[in-house]
N, C-alpha and C positions, 0 to 999 in steps of 0.2 A: 397154352400156359397162361395163367393169370398172374400179373405182376401187381400185388397189393400195395407195393410201396410207391407206385407211380401216382401222380396227381389224378384225381377223379374229376374231370371236367363234365359239365352237364351235357347230356345227349338229347337235343331237342327232336320232336317229331316234326319232320319237314313236309309230310304229305299234306297237300292242301285240298285234296278231294276226299269226300267221305262217301258213305253208302248211299245217301239220298242223291248225290250228284251222279253216281253211276247208274242208278235206276232211271233217273230222268233222261240221261243220255241214251240209254237203250230204248226207252219208249219213243223218243224222238226219231230214232232210226227205223222203227217198225214200218211206217208208211212207205218208206223208200224200198225196203227189201221184201216186205210182205204186205202189200196193200189190201189183201182180202181180210187181214186181221184187224178187226174194228173194236173188239171188246178189250178195254184197258183196265177194267175193274180189278181190284185185288183178288176177287174170287176166281178169276180166270186162271186155269192151270198154266197157261203160257206166262202170265205175269208172275206166278209163283216161281217158275224156273228162272225168269229174269232176276227176281229178287235173290234167289239162291246163288246164281253165278255172280251177281253184283257183290254179294257178301264175300264170296271167295276171292274175287278180284280185289276188293277193299283190303282183305287181309294180306294178299300178296304184295300190293303196292305199298302198304304200310311198312313192309320190310325192305323191299328192293329199293325204294326211293331214298331210303336213309343210308344206304351203303356208302356212297361217296362222302357224305357229310361225316358219318361215323368214322370212316377211315381217316379223314382229315383230323378229326378230334383225337383219334388214337395216335396219329403221328405227333400231334402237339404233346400228348402225354409222354411219348417216348423221348421227346426232347426235354422233358422236365418242366414244361411251361405250366405255370400256376396263374390263376386269376389274381390280379393285384387287389389288395384290400383297400377299403376306403382310407382317405387321408384326412387326418384331423385338422380342424381350423386352429389357428393360433391368434393370440391377441395380447394386450398388456392390461393388467388389472392393477388398479390403484387402491391401496389400503390407507384409510385415514384413522389416526389414533384419537383416543378420547381427549388427549392433552399432551403437553410436553412431559416426557419421562426423564428421570434423572440419569439413566444409563442407556447405553445402546440396547436396542431391542431387536430380536430376530424372529421372523415369521418363517417357519420351516418349509422345506420342499414338500409338495403334495397337498398343500392346503386347498380345499375344494370351495369353489364359488359357482353358483348356478343362477340360471334365469328363473323367472316366476313360472309357476305351473298353472296351466289353464285347463278348462274342461275338455279341450280337444288336443292339447299338446303337453307332453310331459316336460319336466325341467331338463335343460341342457347343462351338463356339468363341465366345468373347466378346472384343471388342477395346475398349481404353480410348478414350474420346471426347475426352479433353483431357490435357494434360501434368499430371503430379503432381509438385509441388515439395515435398520433405521438408526443412524448414528447420532452423534452429538457434534453438530457443525461449530467450528471455531474460526472466526474471521481473524486472519493474521496480518493481512495487508489491505490497505485501501489505496489504489493507484489510479492516476488519471492520465489520459493521452489526448492529443489533439486530433488524431485519426484513429480509425478502427481497421487496421490491416489484418489479414489472416494470421500473421505472426507478429505480435507486438514487439516493437523495437525500442521506442523511446517512451519511458514511463516515469512518472513522478510520484514519489511516496508522500502521501498526505497525512499519515498518522504520526510519523516520527516527529518529535518535538512539538506536536500540536495537541494530540489527543492521548488519553490514557484509558486503560481497560480496568473498569471496576471489578469485573469478573472475567475469566477467560472468554474472549470473543465478544464481550459487551463493551463497546467503545462509546465514548462521549467526550465532548470538549467544546471549544468555541466553534462558531459557524464555519462550515466548509462549503465551498462551491462545488457542485457536482460536475459542471462543465466550465468552459471558459466564461469570462465575464460577458462577452458577446457571443453566445452559443452559435456554433456553425455545425452543419451536418457532418457527422464523423466524430465529433467530440464524444468522449466516452469515459466511464470510470469502471474499474475492475475491483472485484472482491475476490481475494485469494484465501482459500480455506486450508486448514491443516491437512497436509497430504497423508498423514498417518490415520486419519479418521475416515472409515468407509462411508461414502455418501452416494454410491451408485444407485440411481433410480429414486433417491429420496425426494420428498416433497418438502420444500423449505418455506418457512414464513419469515421474510425479511422485514423486521420492524424498523421503520425510519422515523426519526423524530425531527421536526422542523417547525416552520411557521407557515401560516397560510400565505400562499405565493401566487394569488390570482393575477397580480400585476406582471407575472412572467409572460403574459400575453397569449398563452395557448388556449385551445378549447379543451377543457378537462375531460370531455367525453371521448375525444380522440386525440390523446397526447402524442406528439411526434417523437417517440422513442421506442426501442425494442430491447428486450432482455434476451441474452444468449449465454450458452454454456459451452465450454470446449469438451467435445466427446472423444478426443484423441486424434481426429482427422479434420474436423471442421467445427465452426460455431453453429450450434443448434438452437433454434428458438425454444424458450422454456416457459413463456407466459401463455397460459391456455386461452383465457378470455379477458376482456378489459375489466370485467367485474372482479377478477382476481387481484387487481391493483386498487386497493382502497385509498392510496395516496392520489390517484388520478393524475399520474405524471408528475408527482411531487408537488402538486398544487394544494392538496388537502381541501379542495373546494367543497365537496359533499360533506366531509367531516365537520367543517366549520359551519356550514348551513344548518346542520343538525345540533349545533351547540357543543360539539366535541372540542377537545383541546389538542391541536396538532403537536404541541410540545410533549404530550404523552405518547405520541407515535401512532402510525397506521401501518398495516401489514400489506406486503406484496407476496402473494403465493406463487411459487415457481416450482414446476415439475422438472427436476433434473433428468438428464439422459440416463438410461439404464447402464450405459458405459460412460463413466465419469472419472477418468483416470487422472492421476497427478501429471503435471507438465511443468517444464522448465522454460520460462521466457525471461530474457535478460538475466538479472541477478536473483530472480524470485522463483521459488518452486512451491507448487501447491495445486489445488483444484480450482479452476478458474471460472469465474462468472463475471459478466459485464453487461452494462447498460449503455446503449448507443443512441445519441441524438440523431434524428433522421429528418428528412423532408416530410412535411405533412402529406398524407395520402391524397387529400383534396387540396389543390392549389389555392382554393378560396379560404382554406383554414389557415390561421396564423401559426407561425413558428415561435420558438422561445425568443422573447425579446431580451431577457437576461437570465442568468443561470439560477436555478433553484438552489436553496441552501439547506443544510441539515446540521443538527447538533448532537445526534446520537444514532447509532445503528447496532443491531444485534440480529442473530439468526438462530432459529430453532427448527427442528425437524418435526413435522406433524403427520408424516406418513411416508409412503413409498410405493413405487411401481415395479412390477416384476412380470416377466413373460409367463404366459399360461397356455396350456394346450387342452383342447376339448377331449377329455378322457376321464375314465374312472380307474382307480388303482385297486387291484385285488392282491392282497398280501397273504403269503403262507397258505396257499391252497393245496390241500392234499388230493392227489390224483388217484391213488389206490396202491395196490401191491402188484409187483411183477409176478407173472406166472412162469418166467424163464424161457418163453417161446420167442423165436425170432419174429421180427415184423410186428410185434404187438403195438397197439396204439391206445391212447387215452384222450378223452374229450375234456378240454378246459371248460369251465362253467361260463366264462365270458368270451364272446366273439363278436366282431373280428378283433384280432390281437394286433396292437400297434407294434411298430419296429422295436425290437428289444434293445434295452440299454445295458450298460455294463453290470448293473446290480440286478438284472432280471435273468435268471438262469434256473436250471433244474437241479434239485438236490436229491440224490439217491442214497438211501441209508440201508445197506445190506444187514441181514440179521446178525446181531451181535458185533457189528463193526461201526466205525465212525462214519459220519456223513461224507459223501463225495460230491463235488461240484462237477457236473457234466457240461459238455460244450455243445452248443447248437451249431449246425452246419447247414449249408444250402441243400446239399444232397450227399449221398453216401458213395459217390464215385471214387473218392480218395480215402475212404475210411477202411482201416484194417480191422482184424478180428479183435484186437485189444484196445482200439480207440473208443473212448467213452463219448460217443456222439449221438445226437438225436436231431430231428427236424420238427418244425412246427409249421403247419399250414395257417398262415396269418388270417386268411379269409374265414375258414371254418373253425379254427381253434383246435385242430387235431394234432396231438403230439405223438410221434411215431419213432420207433427204434429200427435199427438196421435189419434188412431182410437176409434170408438164406436163399441164394440164387444158384441154379445150375448153369454152368458155363458150357457153351457149345464146344470149345476147344477141349475141355476136360472130358466131355462125353466121347469125343473122338479118341483121345488118348486111352480112356478106359476100355473102349472097344478093342483097340489094338493090343493092350495088355492082356485082356481076356482071351483074345485069339491066340496070342503067343503061349499063354498058360495052358490052353487046350492042346496045342501041338507039342509042347514040351512036357512030357509025362514025368520026367525026372525032377521037375521043379514045381513046387506048389506056390501059386501066387494068389493071395486072398485080397480082394478089394472090398473095402468098407464103403458105406454110403457117403462118408465124409470125403472120399476121393472124388465124388461127382459133383460137389457143390462148394460154394464159397460163402463165408459169412462176412457181411459188410457192416462194420461197426459192432461194438460190444453190446451184450444184452445184460440188463440187470439180473442178478441171481434171483431165483425163486424166493418169494417172501420179502423182497426188498421194498421198502416204502418210498414212494415217489412224491415229491413236493416241489411246487414252484415257489421260489423265493418271493417273487412279485411279478406282475405284468399289468399292462394297461390295455383297456378296451375302449373303443369309441370310434369316432370318425364319421365322415359324411358331410354333404353340403348343408345339412340342417344346422351345423355348428357355426355357419357364417352369420352370426347374430349382429344386430345393429348396436350403435353407440348407446350406452346407458342401460343395457338390458341385464348385465351381470351385476346383480345387487344383493343377492342372498348368500350369506356366508354359511356353508354347510358344515365346515369344520370349526369347532369352538376355539377361538383365538382370543385370549385376554387382551384388554386394552384397545381393541379395534372397534371403532364406533361405526364405520360404514365402509363399503367397498363399491367400486364402479369401474366400468371400462370406458375410458375416454376415446378409444379407437375401436372401430368395428373389427370383428373377427374375420380373418381372410384365409384363403387357400384350402378350405375344406372341400373334399371331392368324394363322389360316390365310388363304390367298388367297381372294378372293371367287369364288363359283361363279356360273354363268350364271343359276340360279334366284334367287340373291340379287340379282343385277344387275337382273333383270326386276322385282323388287319395289322396288328402290331408284329406278329411273328414274321411275315415276309420281309418287313422293313428291318427287323432285327437280324435276320439271316443275311440281308443285303449289306448292312453296315458292318457286320461281324464285330460289333462293339468297338469300332474305331471311327474317329471323326476325321475324314479326309475332305470330302466334297461338301458344298453348302447344304445339300440335302441330308448328309450325315449329321452335321451340326444341328439342323432343325429337328430331326427325328430324335437324336440323343438328348437335346434340351427338353423336349416334351417328356421323354422317359425319365430324365433326371428330376423333373418336377414331381414325379410319382402321383400324377393325377391333378396337380395344382396348376399345370400349364395347359392352357387351351390351344394356343397357337405359338409357333416360333418361326421367325424369318431371319435369314442371313442378309444383312444390309451390305450394300456395295462398299468397298474399301475407299476411304477418303483420306486426303492429306499425305498420300504416299506411304502409309503405314502398311506395307505388304504383309508383315507378320502378325497383324491384329485382325481377329475375326469378331465382328459385332453382331450379336444375336438379339433381335427384338423379341421380347417376351410379352405375350398377352395372357395374364393370369386367368385361371378358371373362376367364374363367378356364377352364382345362382341366377336363374332366369325367372324367379318368382315375381320380380318387379314387372316383368313384361306382362305376365298374366293378370297383374293388377292394373294394367294400362298405365304404368309409371315409367317404363323404359329403364335402361341401365345407365347410371351416372358414371362419367369418366373416372371419378375418384375411386370407384370400386376396382378399377384396373391398375391401381398403384402397385408397383413392383416393390414388395417388402424386402428388407435386408435378408431375412431368413431364406426366402425363396431364391433370391439372387445368389446367396452363398451356396445353397444346395445345388443349383444348376451349374454354377462355375466349378464347384468341387467335382461334380459328376463328369463334366467335360474335360477338366484338367487331367483326369486319369486316362482319357481316351484320345486326346489330341496328339498331333505330331510335335516333336521337339522343336522349339523355336517359335511356336505359335502361341500367341496370347489371346485369351478369350475375354470379351467384355459383354455383359448383359445390360441392355438398355430398355427403358420403358417406351411404350408407343407414344407418338405425337398425335393426340386425339383432337379432332375438330367436331364441334357440335353442329347439329342440323335441326332446324325447326320447320314445320310445315303447317301452313294455314290454308284450309280449303273450304269451299262451299259446294255442297252436293245436294241435288234435288232428288227426293225419294218418290217412289211410285205412290199413287193415291192410297193404296191399301195399307201403307205404313204411316198414315197420318194419325199417329197416336203417340202421346208423350212417352209411354213405356217402351213402345217399339223403337222410337227414335233414340232413346237413351241406350237401349240394348245395342242397336246398330252402331251408335257412336262409340260405345265401349269396344265393340268388335273391330272397328276400323282403327282405333288407337292401338290395340294389340297387334293388328296386322302391320301397321307402320313401324311400331317399335321393334317388332320381330325382324323386319326387313332391314332396318338401319341400325345395326349394332355389330360389334366385332366377333360375337359368339355364334349367333344364329342367322346373321344377315346375309344379304346377297342372293343371287339366283339359285345357287346350289345349297343354300342354308348352312354353309360352313363358316360364316363370318364374312363381313364386308371385305372385299379384296383390298390388299395393301396399295395405297396410292390412287385408288379409283375414284373419280369425282362423282358427285350426285347431280342428276339432272331432274328437271320437272317431270320428264316422261317416266322416271322411276317411280315417283309417287302416283302418277296416273295409272301405271300398270298395276300397282297394289290395289287401288280403289276400284278399278274396273272388274275385279274378281267378285264384287258384291252385286248380286242380282237385284237387290232392292234399290240400287241407285239408278235413277232415270237419266241424269246427265251430271257432269262435273262442271261447276261454274268457275269462279275465280280461284286460282291456286297460286300461292306464293311460297317461295323457298328462301329461308333465312340461314345465314351462317352464324354460329355462336362461337365467339373467340374468347379465349382465356385472357384475362387481364388481372394479374395478381391472384387473389383467391376467389375471384368472382368471374362470371361469364357475361359477356356483353353481346347483344344481338345487333348484327350489322344490317344495313338496308337490304331489301329483297333483291335477289339475284337469280338468273335462270340456271345457275350452276353453283355448286359448292365444291371447291377443289382442296382436298387435304394436303396436297403436295406429295413429293416422293417420300415413300416410307410412312405416310400418314394414314390414319384410320378414321372412319366416320362413326359417330355415336349420337344417339338421340335419347332424350330422357325428359322427365317432367320435374323441373326445378320449381320449388314452391314460389320463389320470387319471380319466376318467368312463366308461371302456369298459363297465363292468358296467351302466351306465344306458342303453346303446344296443344291447343284445343282444335277440334274440328267443328265448324259451324254446320249443323244439320238443319236444312230448311226443306219445306214441302210445298 
């Protein structure tokens, strides 16, 4: 019996011997069994028989050798296993307006932004996941504090009885100090915006009017202050680069040098968090923004000797940031008409199909009737004959309706009834074909029109684009001057292969979709990432929190940088909020009661290798040396990273140190190397936003729960090269 409703997994040809191999094997055996046979030419009748039987054996092996594998695949199909579709990358896209608009402006959901198209690569399209409302910010309060705690407690209102608003939110008056007269680290001022005005993700331009204040003593190029916004749980940095602060730490130094007038003001561009809710601190409620006086990054740089002053401040919205997913949206696609048969299927134009949202469903319009919204289900096991259900294979884009299946129990009952009917001549029992089968799910009536309201197609690791590549607006949006992504796209993953599914299914059967042991949490965390999680590790319980499970997540990243001999930078392994929430939500449904799950990012330690290798004389050529140098870099970067590193090529083991012998083992695989000279190992340690190289050491220990990563940082490129000498 053929079950058309089951998933159709690919059936690979596993026979690794072909006709030529069989003929050669037979000819090699001739001298042993028939030494008098010396003519092996194709014209010899014996060779003709050898070729004939080799062909017959090849046909037989091609069938027999695939039986175990095909049975295993059929077992997966009976379990309803489907190959997982590719996962789309996500990022944040910033829209900049042509200017200040008089009213709030909305950029709708589904706005498309793409990368540039090249001769070898098509454009990669991202669409916005939610509407972006660019509001009209109104400053209601200007408050100051001596410290900058997570929750402000003591605040001083500086506007009341001092300044007045010419227009709503446009304040001016006599000079006000931003910090204390003798500024100390922690001094700060707060800007509290109207809570009723939506500002989530907005890009604000804060215009500050003051006087040139170079006597404040700071270095204008690296002012000791930071801008932060309250995102509902913590204070999030909102100043992108120092060039976004035209006041240069309220000194107006560059503006004055160019002949500008600080009294007319200079702008500070701030990118507010996508989640920027109103909050209530002390007696004030609104959306909170603050600037904190800090210690200079470099101790040799001066701090504020006195507080800068301002005479006016106002805020305008010049753009906004919204989350976007790598996909294209197809709306109102007509699939065809139903023929009324069970198990019929229809092919969507776009595939693979991303996970359906609430507004993505099938519309069935029977002849002469009103349209009906049908429900998508995972399978038809719980579907009755009147349930308007359908399934979609996300990988292939095939939409299918419920099958008509003969049940084994019904066949047995029908045989017993028929036997009783034959023995009981006084009673006529008629059995229809419907008594022998069950219909799972309703079938659209013949002639009904089928239409998908909308669906999204896309996904894959190609969507993990770099910063600043999404610059082309494919949807016409008025008043938008430019778009860009200030963050790289992450978490895009390729579709699951048959080999990966074969590994996943035994683990799935072992866990039974329940997280109990550490191995269960690790396996389910990978599954919850839907391809976006490369590795997961349960960390030991610390601090006596027996009810808390900490799962270390290593996100899936593309290895293209390795092939370009650049390595994988640790910043690419940042655990995004979306991925963390998806994994925790998946584990929360499967954990035991009383167990709390926390997802943490890995503690990465950088490693740099500097080596001298002597090549054999035949490689004394610049082109050959450059090629070998490139190959050695790729080999080292492939070995020292959390994705493909280590001896088993499954990622560098958690907490395992790096020794000089590890690098020597990699380099010894090159036959062109005559001997290895000086070899040094350096640890790269994170300090703030940069990485510092420590003195050479015979080993680099990442510590318990740490991971090793090697990459080519532009500022440290000389520390990642291999000197090739001959």
